[in-house]
KOLVOTI-113528 format. One line per 5 residues: number of its first residue (from 1); their letters; for each residue x, y, z of C-alpha. Coordinates in Angstrom, 1 decimal. Layout:
BEGIN
NUM = a = X:Y:Z ~ ...
This chain:
BEGIN
1 = mttln = -4.6:-67.0:-0.9 ~ -1.6:-67.0:-3.2 ~ 2.0:-66.4:-2.0 ~ 2.0:-63.1:-4.0 ~ -1.1:-61.8:-2.3
6 = ifkkn = 0.2:-62.6:1.2 ~ 3.4:-60.7:0.4 ~ 1.5:-57.7:-0.8 ~ -0.7:-57.7:2.3 ~ 2.3:-57.9:4.6
11 = qtall = 4.1:-55.1:2.7 ~ 1.1:-52.8:3.0 ~ 0.9:-53.4:6.8 ~ 4.6:-52.7:7.2 ~ 4.3:-49.4:5.3
16 = fafac = 1.4:-48.3:7.4 ~ 3.2:-49.1:10.6 ~ 6.3:-47.2:9.4 ~ 4.1:-44.1:8.5 ~ 2.5:-44.1:12.0
21 = ctlnt = 5.9:-44.4:13.7 ~ 7.2:-41.4:11.6 ~ 4.2:-39.3:12.5 ~ 4.6:-40.1:16.2 ~ 8.3:-39.2:16.1
26 = lcvfa = 7.4:-35.8:14.6 ~ 4.8:-35.2:17.2 ~ 7.4:-35.9:19.9 ~ 9.9:-33.5:18.3 ~ 7.2:-30.8:18.3
31 = qqpfn = 7.0:-31.1:22.1 ~ 10.8:-31.0:22.7 ~ 13.8:-28.9:21.9 ~ 15.6:-29.6:18.6 ~ 18.8:-30.6:20.3
36 = ninit = 20.0:-33.2:17.7 ~ 18.3:-31.9:14.5 ~ 20.0:-29.7:12.0 ~ 17.6:-26.8:11.6 ~ 17.4:-23.3:10.3
41 = ispap = 15.3:-20.7:12.1 ~ 13.4:-18.4:9.8 ~ 10.4:-16.1:10.1 ~ 6.9:-17.4:9.2 ~ 4.5:-15.5:6.9
46 = flnng = 1.6:-13.4:8.4 ~ -1.2:-15.6:9.4 ~ -3.7:-13.4:7.7 ~ -2.0:-13.0:4.4 ~ 1.3:-14.5:3.4
51 = ldsin = 1.8:-12.0:0.6 ~ 1.8:-8.9:2.9 ~ 5.5:-9.1:3.8 ~ 8.1:-11.5:2.6 ~ 9.6:-12.1:6.0
56 = avdnp = 6.7:-11.0:8.3 ~ 8.9:-8.4:10.0 ~ 6.0:-6.1:11.1 ~ 6.7:-2.4:10.9 ~ 5.1:-1.3:14.2
61 = ldsli = 6.8:-3.8:16.5 ~ 4.5:-6.9:16.3 ~ 6.1:-10.1:17.4 ~ 8.3:-12.0:15.0 ~ 6.7:-15.4:14.4
66 = metyv = 9.3:-18.1:13.9 ~ 9.2:-21.4:12.2 ~ 11.7:-24.2:11.8 ~ 12.7:-25.8:8.5 ~ 14.7:-29.0:8.2
71 = ennyn = 17.6:-28.2:5.9 ~ 17.8:-31.5:4.1 ~ 14.3:-31.0:2.7 ~ 15.9:-28.4:0.3 ~ 19.0:-30.1:-0.9
76 = gfqtf = 17.6:-29.9:-4.5 ~ 18.2:-26.1:-4.7 ~ 21.6:-24.4:-5.5 ~ 23.5:-23.1:-2.5 ~ 27.1:-21.8:-2.1
81 = qdsvf = 29.9:-21.5:0.4 ~ 29.9:-18.5:2.8 ~ 32.9:-17.0:1.0 ~ 30.9:-16.8:-2.2 ~ 28.0:-14.9:-0.5
86 = darlk = 30.5:-12.6:1.2 ~ 32.3:-11.8:-2.1 ~ 29.1:-11.1:-3.9 ~ 27.9:-8.7:-1.2 ~ 31.2:-6.9:-1.2
91 = sfnta = 30.9:-6.4:-5.0 ~ 27.9:-4.1:-4.6 ~ 28.5:-0.4:-5.3 ~ 26.3:1.0:-2.6 ~ 26.4:3.7:0.1
96 = mpliy = 25.7:1.0:2.7 ~ 28.4:-1.4:3.9 ~ 27.0:-4.9:3.3 ~ 28.2:-7.4:5.8 ~ 27.7:-11.2:5.5
101 = neevk = 27.0:-13.0:8.7 ~ 24.8:-15.7:10.2 ~ 21.7:-13.5:10.4 ~ 22.0:-12.4:6.7 ~ 22.6:-16.1:5.8
106 = kyidl = 19.3:-17.1:7.5 ~ 17.4:-14.7:5.3 ~ 19.2:-15.6:2.1 ~ 18.2:-19.2:2.8 ~ 14.6:-18.0:3.5
111 = ytlhr = 14.3:-16.3:0.2 ~ 16.2:-18.8:-2.0 ~ 14.9:-22.0:-0.4 ~ 11.6:-21.4:1.3 ~ 10.0:-18.4:-0.4
116 = rdqve = 11.0:-19.1:-4.0 ~ 7.5:-18.6:-5.5 ~ 7.1:-15.3:-3.8 ~ 10.5:-14.1:-4.8 ~ 9.8:-15.0:-8.4
121 = rmlgl = 6.6:-13.0:-8.3 ~ 8.4:-10.0:-6.9 ~ 11.1:-10.2:-9.5 ~ 8.4:-9.6:-12.1 ~ 6.8:-6.8:-10.1
126 = skfyf = 10.2:-5.1:-9.5 ~ 10.6:-4.4:-13.2 ~ 7.6:-2.1:-12.9 ~ 8.1:-0.6:-9.4 ~ 11.8:-0.2:-9.1
131 = pifek = 12.4:2.3:-11.9 ~ 9.7:4.5:-10.2 ~ 11.2:4.1:-6.8 ~ 14.7:4.8:-8.0 ~ 13.7:8.1:-9.7
136 = ileqn = 11.9:9.4:-6.6 ~ 14.6:8.3:-4.1 ~ 17.3:9.9:-6.2 ~ 15.3:13.1:-6.6 ~ 15.1:13.3:-2.8
141 = gvpad = 18.8:12.8:-2.3 ~ 18.7:9.3:-0.8 ~ 20.3:6.0:-2.1 ~ 18.3:4.2:-4.8 ~ 19.1:1.0:-3.0
146 = lkyma = 16.5:1.9:-0.3 ~ 14.0:0.5:-2.9 ~ 14.7:-2.9:-1.4 ~ 12.9:-1.8:1.8 ~ 9.6:-2.2:0.0
151 = iiesa = 10.5:-5.9:-0.5 ~ 10.6:-6.3:3.3 ~ 7.7:-4.0:4.1 ~ 5.0:-5.2:1.7 ~ 6.5:-7.7:-0.8
156 = lnpma = 5.7:-5.0:-3.5 ~ 2.0:-5.3:-2.7 ~ 0.3:-1.8:-2.4 ~ -2.8:-3.4:-0.9 ~ -0.8:-5.0:2.0
161 = vsrsg = -2.1:-4.3:5.5 ~ -0.2:-5.4:8.6 ~ -1.8:-6.7:11.8 ~ -1.2:-3.3:13.4 ~ -2.8:-1.3:10.6
166 = avglw = 0.2:-0.2:8.6 ~ -0.8:0.1:4.9 ~ 0.7:0.1:1.4 ~ 4.0:-0.5:-0.3 ~ 5.9:1.3:2.4
171 = qfmpg = 3.6:0.3:5.3 ~ 2.7:3.7:6.7 ~ 0.8:4.0:10.0 ~ -2.0:6.6:10.0 ~ 0.0:9.0:12.3
176 = takvy = 3.1:8.9:10.2 ~ 1.1:9.3:7.0 ~ -0.3:12.5:8.4 ~ 3.2:13.8:9.2 ~ 4.3:13.2:5.7
181 = dltvn = 1.2:14.8:4.1 ~ -0.3:11.6:2.7 ~ -4.1:12.0:2.2 ~ -6.3:9.3:3.7 ~ -10.0:9.8:3.3
186 = sylde = -13.1:8.0:1.9 ~ -12.0:8.2:-1.7 ~ -8.2:8.1:-1.5 ~ -5.5:6.4:0.6 ~ -2.1:7.8:-0.6
191 = rrdii = -0.3:5.2:1.6 ~ -1.2:2.9:-1.3 ~ -0.3:5.4:-4.1 ~ 2.8:4.3:-5.9 ~ 4.3:7.8:-6.2
196 = rsteg = 3.0:9.6:-3.1 ~ 3.9:6.8:-0.7 ~ 7.4:6.6:-2.1 ~ 7.9:10.3:-1.7 ~ 6.8:10.0:1.9
201 = aaaym = 9.2:7.1:2.5 ~ 12.1:9.0:0.9 ~ 11.4:12.1:3.0 ~ 11.3:9.9:6.2 ~ 14.6:8.2:5.3
206 = knsyn = 16.3:11.6:4.5 ~ 15.2:13.0:7.8 ~ 16.3:9.9:9.7 ~ 19.8:9.9:8.0 ~ 20.2:13.5:8.9
211 = iygdw = 19.8:12.5:12.5 ~ 22.0:9.4:12.6 ~ 24.4:9.7:9.7 ~ 24.1:6.0:9.1 ~ 21.7:4.4:6.5
216 = flaia = 21.3:1.1:8.5 ~ 20.3:3.1:11.6 ~ 17.9:5.1:9.4 ~ 16.4:1.8:8.2 ~ 16.1:0.5:11.7
221 = syncg = 14.4:3.7:12.7 ~ 11.9:3.2:9.9 ~ 11.0:-0.2:11.4 ~ 10.9:0.6:15.2 ~ 10.9:4.3:15.4
226 = pgnvn = 13.6:6.8:16.5 ~ 12.8:6.4:20.2 ~ 13.9:2.7:20.2 ~ 17.0:3.5:18.1 ~ 18.0:6.3:20.5
231 = kaiam = 17.5:4.0:23.5 ~ 19.7:1.3:21.9 ~ 22.5:3.8:21.1 ~ 22.5:4.9:24.7 ~ 22.5:1.4:26.1
236 = sggkm = 25.5:0.5:23.8 ~ 27.5:3.4:25.2 ~ 27.0:5.8:22.3 ~ 27.9:3.5:19.4 ~ 26.5:4.7:16.1
241 = dfwsi = 26.3:1.6:13.8 ~ 23.6:-1.0:13.5 ~ 25.6:-4.1:14.3 ~ 26.9:-2.6:17.5 ~ 23.5:-1.7:18.9
246 = skylp = 21.6:-4.6:17.4 ~ 21.2:-6.6:20.6 ~ 19.6:-3.6:22.3 ~ 16.9:-3.2:19.6 ~ 13.5:-4.9:19.6
251 = ketrs = 13.7:-8.4:18.3 ~ 12.0:-7.8:15.0 ~ 14.2:-4.8:14.2 ~ 17.3:-6.9:14.8 ~ 16.1:-9.0:11.9
256 = yvpaf = 15.1:-6.1:9.7 ~ 18.5:-5.0:8.4 ~ 19.7:-8.6:7.8 ~ 16.5:-9.2:5.9 ~ 17.2:-6.0:3.9
261 = vaamy = 20.7:-7.1:3.0 ~ 19.5:-10.5:2.0 ~ 16.7:-9.0:-0.2 ~ 19.3:-6.8:-1.9 ~ 21.4:-9.9:-2.6
266 = vmnyy = 18.6:-12.1:-3.9 ~ 17.1:-9.5:-6.2 ~ 20.5:-9.2:-7.9 ~ 21.8:-12.8:-7.8 ~ 18.5:-14.6:-8.3
271 = yahdl = 19.7:-16.3:-11.5 ~ 22.5:-18.0:-9.5 ~ 19.8:-19.8:-7.5 ~ 17.7:-20.8:-10.5 ~ 15.0:-18.3:-9.6
276 = qvrep = 12.9:-17.2:-12.6 ~ 11.3:-13.8:-13.3 ~ 7.5:-14.3:-13.2 ~ 5.7:-11.6:-15.1 ~ 2.7:-10.0:-13.3
281 = eqsvc = -0.8:-10.2:-14.8 ~ -0.8:-6.4:-15.3 ~ 2.4:-5.1:-16.8 ~ 3.4:-1.8:-18.3 ~ 6.8:-0.5:-19.2
286 = eistv = 6.4:3.2:-18.3 ~ 3.7:5.4:-16.8 ~ 2.8:9.1:-17.1 ~ 0.7:11.2:-14.7 ~ -2.2:13.4:-15.7
291 = dvyek = -3.6:16.0:-13.4 ~ -7.4:15.4:-13.1 ~ -9.4:18.5:-12.1 ~ -12.9:16.9:-12.4 ~ -14.6:13.9:-11.0
296 = lsceq = -14.0:10.9:-13.3 ~ -15.2:7.4:-13.4 ~ -12.5:4.7:-13.6 ~ -14.7:2.7:-15.8 ~ -15.1:5.6:-18.3
301 = vakyt = -11.3:6.2:-18.2 ~ -10.7:2.5:-19.0 ~ -13.4:2.5:-21.8 ~ -12.2:5.6:-23.6 ~ -8.5:4.7:-23.4
306 = nlsve = -9.0:1.1:-24.3 ~ -7.6:-0.2:-21.0 ~ -9.1:-2.7:-18.6 ~ -10.5:-1.4:-15.4 ~ -8.1:-3.8:-13.6
311 = mvkfl = -5.2:-1.9:-15.3 ~ -6.5:1.5:-14.1 ~ -6.8:0.0:-10.5 ~ -3.3:-1.5:-10.7 ~ -1.8:1.9:-11.7
316 = npglr = -3.9:3.8:-9.1 ~ -4.1:1.5:-6.1 ~ -4.7:4.5:-3.8 ~ -8.2:4.9:-5.1 ~ -10.7:3.5:-2.7
321 = tnvip = -13.7:3.8:-5.0 ~ -14.4:3.7:-8.7 ~ -14.4:7.6:-8.7 ~ -11.3:9.7:-9.1 ~ -11.7:12.2:-6.2
326 = afnep = -10.6:15.5:-7.9 ~ -13.0:17.5:-5.7 ~ -10.8:19.9:-3.8 ~ -7.5:19.5:-5.5 ~ -6.2:17.7:-8.7
331 = yalkl = -5.5:14.0:-8.6 ~ -2.4:12.7:-10.4 ~ -4.0:9.9:-12.6 ~ -1.4:7.3:-13.5 ~ -1.7:5.8:-17.1
336 = psdky = 0.6:3.9:-19.4 ~ 2.7:6.4:-21.3 ~ 1.4:5.3:-24.6 ~ -2.2:6.1:-23.5 ~ -1.4:9.7:-22.5
341 = cvydt = -2.3:11.2:-25.9 ~ -5.4:9.0:-26.1 ~ -6.6:10.3:-22.8 ~ -5.9:13.9:-23.7 ~ -8.0:13.5:-26.9
346 = mkdsi = -10.9:11.8:-25.2 ~ -10.8:13.8:-21.9 ~ -14.0:15.9:-22.5 ~ -15.9:12.8:-23.4 ~ -14.7:11.0:-20.3
351 = icask = -15.8:13.9:-18.1 ~ -19.3:14.1:-19.6 ~ -19.7:10.3:-19.4 ~ -18.6:10.4:-15.7 ~ -20.9:13.1:-14.4
356 = nclvk = -23.7:10.9:-13.1 ~ -21.5:7.9:-12.0 ~ -22.4:6.2:-8.7 ~ -19.7:5.8:-6.1 ~ -18.8:2.1:-5.4
361 = nytty = -16.2:1.0:-2.9 ~ -13.4:-1.1:-4.4 ~ -12.4:-2.6:-1.0 ~ -13.9:-3.1:2.4 ~ -12.8:-1.2:5.4
366 = ngvkg = -11.5:-3.3:8.4 ~ -13.3:-6.3:7.0 ~ -16.7:-4.5:7.0 ~ -18.8:-4.7:3.8 ~ -21.3:-2.1:2.7
371 = nyyth = -21.4:1.6:2.1 ~ -20.4:4.3:4.6 ~ -20.5:8.0:5.1 ~ -18.0:10.2:7.0 ~ -19.2:12.1:10.1
376 = tvrsg = -17.2:15.1:11.4 ~ -17.1:15.2:15.2 ~ -18.7:18.4:16.6 ~ -18.3:20.1:19.9 ~ -20.1:18.2:22.7
381 = eslgl = -20.3:14.9:20.8 ~ -19.2:11.6:22.2 ~ -18.9:8.1:20.6 ~ -22.1:7.1:22.5 ~ -24.0:10.1:21.1
386 = iaskn = -22.8:9.5:17.6 ~ -23.7:5.8:17.9 ~ -27.2:6.6:19.2 ~ -27.9:9.0:16.3 ~ -26.8:6.5:13.7
391 = kctva = -28.3:3.3:15.1 ~ -25.0:1.5:15.8 ~ -22.9:0.6:18.8 ~ -19.9:2.3:20.3 ~ -18.0:-1.0:19.7
396 = qlksw = -18.8:-0.8:16.0 ~ -17.6:2.8:15.7 ~ -14.4:1.9:17.4 ~ -13.9:-1.2:15.2 ~ -14.6:0.7:11.9
401 = nvirk = -12.3:3.6:12.8 ~ -9.5:1.7:14.7 ~ -10.3:3.8:17.9 ~ -8.8:2.1:20.9 ~ -10.0:4.5:23.6
406 = diiyi = -13.3:6.4:24.1 ~ -11.7:9.8:23.4 ~ -12.5:11.6:20.2 ~ -11.7:15.2:19.2 ~ -13.5:18.0:17.4
411 = gqkik = -13.0:17.8:13.6 ~ -12.2:14.1:13.7 ~ -13.6:12.1:10.8 ~ -15.6:9.0:11.8 ~ -16.7:6.4:9.3
416 = iyngn = -20.2:5.1:9.8 ~ -21.3:2.0:7.9 ~ -24.8:1.3:6.6 ~ -25.3:-2.2:5.2 ~ -28.4:-1.1:3.3
421 = gyses = -26.7:1.8:1.5 ~ -26.2:5.4:2.4 ~ -28.5:7.2:4.7 ~ -30.8:9.5:2.7 ~ -29.6:12.5:4.6
426 = hvtsg = -26.1:11.9:3.2 ~ -27.0:11.4:-0.5 ~ -26.8:14.3:-2.9 ~ -29.0:14.4:-6.0 ~ -27.6:12.6:-9.0
431 = tktat = -24.7:10.8:-7.2 ~ -24.3:8.8:-4.0 ~ -21.2:10.2:-2.5 ~ -19.8:9.9:1.0 ~ -20.0:13.3:2.7
436 = ssttt = -19.8:14.7:6.1 ~ -23.1:15.1:8.0 ~ -22.1:18.7:8.9 ~ -21.1:19.9:5.5 ~ -23.2:21.2:2.6
441 = ktptq = -23.2:20.1:-1.0 ~ -19.8:20.8:-2.6 ~ -19.5:22.7:-5.8 ~ -18.2:19.8:-7.7 ~ -21.1:17.5:-7.2
446 = ttass = -23.5:17.1:-10.1 ~ -26.6:19.2:-9.9 ~ -28.1:18.7:-13.3 ~ -30.7:16.3:-12.0 ~ -31.9:18.5:-9.2
451 = ssdtk = -33.8:20.8:-11.6 ~ -35.5:19.8:-14.8 ~ -34.7:23.2:-16.5 ~ -31.0:23.3:-15.5 ~ -28.5:22.3:-18.1
456 = tiyyk = -24.8:21.6:-17.3 ~ -22.1:22.0:-19.9 ~ -18.3:21.5:-19.6 ~ -16.1:24.3:-21.0 ~ -12.5:23.7:-21.9
461 = vksgd = -10.4:26.7:-21.0 ~ -8.4:28.3:-23.9 ~ -5.3:30.5:-23.9 ~ -6.2:34.0:-22.9 ~ -9.5:33.1:-21.2
466 = slwai = -10.7:34.7:-18.0 ~ -13.7:34.0:-15.8 ~ -15.4:37.2:-17.0 ~ -14.8:36.3:-20.7 ~ -16.1:32.8:-20.2
471 = ankys = -19.2:34.0:-18.4 ~ -20.0:36.5:-21.2 ~ -20.1:33.6:-23.7 ~ -23.3:32.3:-22.1 ~ -26.5:34.3:-21.5
476 = gvtva = -27.4:34.7:-17.8 ~ -24.1:33.2:-16.5 ~ -22.1:35.2:-14.0 ~ -18.6:34.9:-12.7 ~ -20.0:34.2:-9.2
481 = eikat = -22.0:31.2:-10.6 ~ -18.9:29.8:-12.3 ~ -17.0:30.1:-9.0 ~ -19.8:28.4:-7.1 ~ -19.9:25.4:-9.3
486 = nspsk = -16.1:24.8:-9.5 ~ -13.4:24.3:-6.9 ~ -11.2:27.3:-5.9 ~ -8.1:25.4:-7.2 ~ -9.5:25.8:-10.7
491 = wthlk = -10.8:29.4:-10.9 ~ -7.9:30.9:-8.9 ~ -5.4:29.5:-11.4 ~ -7.0:29.2:-14.8 ~ -4.9:27.1:-17.2
496 = pgmvl = -5.5:26.2:-20.9 ~ -6.9:22.7:-21.1 ~ -8.8:23.0:-17.7 ~ -12.4:22.0:-17.8 ~ -15.0:24.2:-16.0
501 = kinl = -18.5:23.2:-15.2 ~ -21.2:25.8:-16.2 ~ -24.8:25.6:-15.3 ~ -27.1:27.3:-17.9
């Protein structure tokens, strides 16, 4: 063996031994306190989805998971003296006094050092979402800077779901969504809707500020609820600012406001940290809303407006199926502003092409795949009885509907899944739609296929039209029949441009 080969062999052995020593040292440190290591404590991402929240501060009081990062692993990124951060925060023209301290610094480091990819993605998304947020917040009389709460809540991901069931850009729990009139049903979840969820968040923040008179306390209330804030105020001796009551708040709420301040800083001073704006796959400059009064297929909307189905979904994330659920009241369809005239021109064609569309779920519910229908609880029913009737278990019903106890109430909506498709008793002719087992066929469901000699047409209401005048245009058609085949929201307030369904 040559001298060179012997040297290489010894060198390889030494390197291997060094690597093993290093790994053993790290394992030892993992078992012991970091007494002699310079570390920064920062929150870890959600275990189920790192994109749900940028700092994993969970809205409904879940535990804050912590990780440690060794600082010298990030020496390659730009950082500044504390005085620079302090001066930059003081330069903001905002209704909230921005304070720089160690807690805020931890989150600035988190965003600029450890979550750079995610921050760059959000910088791109913010170009679309922030103008919408700002307009709605200002219309509701609250500071536009509250838009940065959506960074903390969902990382600007309308499909985000927390471990405790909070959903959407603003992470509404089901009970809070109901209080702020956000619709959640088989077709639509307005907690994910860009406009409706922001209106709900703005209303909550306005109510909270009216109680506390301090925006940071209102923000804390959004995270942990007014009960915990009130308790912290009482324990502090009646002090009414966040930093004075912080130590009495739940642990994750103590981090929520510092995370908010840090997000506000990073979204404005990203360039100073060499962060780049990463454009999203779906990007539009401005959107317009169109009131939809008829059931429409998203695929047909996309086809006739020359958009991708993905773009329609991106602008309307609250839709749970491929069908726009304009059954009982109009739905505000979001489209790129430059497609508004195209849609208006092609609307009648879209309606006709959509009339026999089949309902398909875009997403699964609680991780369960397959179709489902909605059962309305009646007097005398229990979970056991409902499970027995539908050949499933009580445990399945509780899992599908996030029911923690065995108590249900009359009128409650219960989702029942069927992996082989909808039960025949819940399928209407022409379309497979999720309906209640106690309800009859709604007027807006297609009936053309139920009778071979029935023809359905769609009439566009003109200025000066009345139901009587429209009925007289067609032989054998009565006002009562028009009312029966159209929702009350239409025939009680006829407007030019509305489309009525008429069975001949």
